[in-house]
C-alpha positions in Angstrom: 23.2 14.6 24.5 23.1 17.1 28.0 20.0 18.5 26.4 18.5 15.3 27.1 19.2 14.1 29.4 18.3 17.2 31.1 14.5 16.4 28.9 15.0 12.5 29.9 15.7 13.7 34.0 12.6 15.8 34.1 10.8 13.2 33.0 12.2 10.3 35.1 13.3 10.7 38.9 15.0 7.4 39.4 19.0 7.2 38.0 18.5 3.9 38.1 15.2 4.1 35.9 17.0 6.5 33.5 19.6 4.5 33.0 17.9 1.2 32.3 16.2 3.4 29.5 19.0 4.8 28.2 20.7 0.6 28.1 17.1 -0.8 27.0 13.8 1.0 27.6 12.5 -3.1 26.6 13.6 -3.9 30.3 13.4 -0.5 32.1 9.7 -1.3 33.8 8.2 1.5 31.4 4.6 0.5 30.8 3.2 -1.3 27.8 2.1 2.2 25.9 5.8 3.2 26.5 7.3 0.4 25.1 4.8 0.2 22.0 5.3 4.0 21.0 9.2 3.3 21.8 8.8 0.6 19.2 7.2 2.3 16.7 10.0 5.1 17.1 12.2 2.9 16.0 10.3 1.3 13.0 10.1 4.6 11.8 14.1 5.6 12.2 15.1 2.1 11.0 12.5 0.9 8.5 10.1 4.0 7.5 8.7 2.6 4.6 7.5 -0.4 6.7 5.0 1.8 8.9 1.6 1.4 7.6 -1.9 2.6 9.2 -2.1 -0.5 11.2 1.1 0.9 13.6 -0.7 4.1 14.3 -4.1 2.5 14.6 -2.4 0.1 17.2 -1.1 3.2 19.0 -4.7 5.2 18.6 -5.6 2.1 20.9 -3.4 2.3 23.6 -5.1 5.9 23.9 -2.5 8.0 22.2 -4.4 11.2 20.2 -3.7 12.0 16.8 -2.1 15.7 18.5 0.5 13.2 20.1 1.3 11.3 17.6 2.3 14.2 15.1 4.3 15.6 18.2 6.3 12.1 18.0 6.4 11.4 14.3 8.1 15.1 14.0 10.4 14.1 16.7 11.4 10.9 15.6 11.9 12.8 12.3 13.4 16.1 13.0 16.1 13.7 15.3 16.5 11.7 12.3 16.9 14.5 9.9 19.9 16.2 12.2 21.5 12.5 11.9 21.9 12.6 8.7 23.3 16.1 8.8 25.6 15.8 10.5 26.8 12.7 9.2 27.1 13.8 6.1 29.1 16.5 7.3 31.0 14.2 9.2 30.8 16.1 12.6 31.3 13.4 15.2 28.3 13.0 18.3 28.8 13.5 21.6 29.8 10.2 23.4 26.8 8.5 24.3 24.6 10.3 21.5 25.0 7.8 18.6 24.4 4.5 20.9 21.4 4.7 23.2 21.1 0.9 24.0 19.5 -2.0 21.7 16.6 -0.6 18.9 15.1 -3.9 17.8 
């Protein structure tokens, strides 16, 4: 969690907005473009078989490049992989890691 908070601090200066993002990214004052990307990340996490070309095309229409989409998918996939490994080994997450606000 500490490394994720550090990354968020480097990207978002305001403590208030960082907290809002952690609580509910949809109500955190992010751009529509950012919210759509985060919605995609949630869908990829919760319903990967439901992801379609239309989801990616919608992101491309918002200006995301294929390279950015690959980065996003790899990041989401890696985070989910690590969660499965830790869950499978019975490792408890750090406080605040398991739940980061409403996902869908």
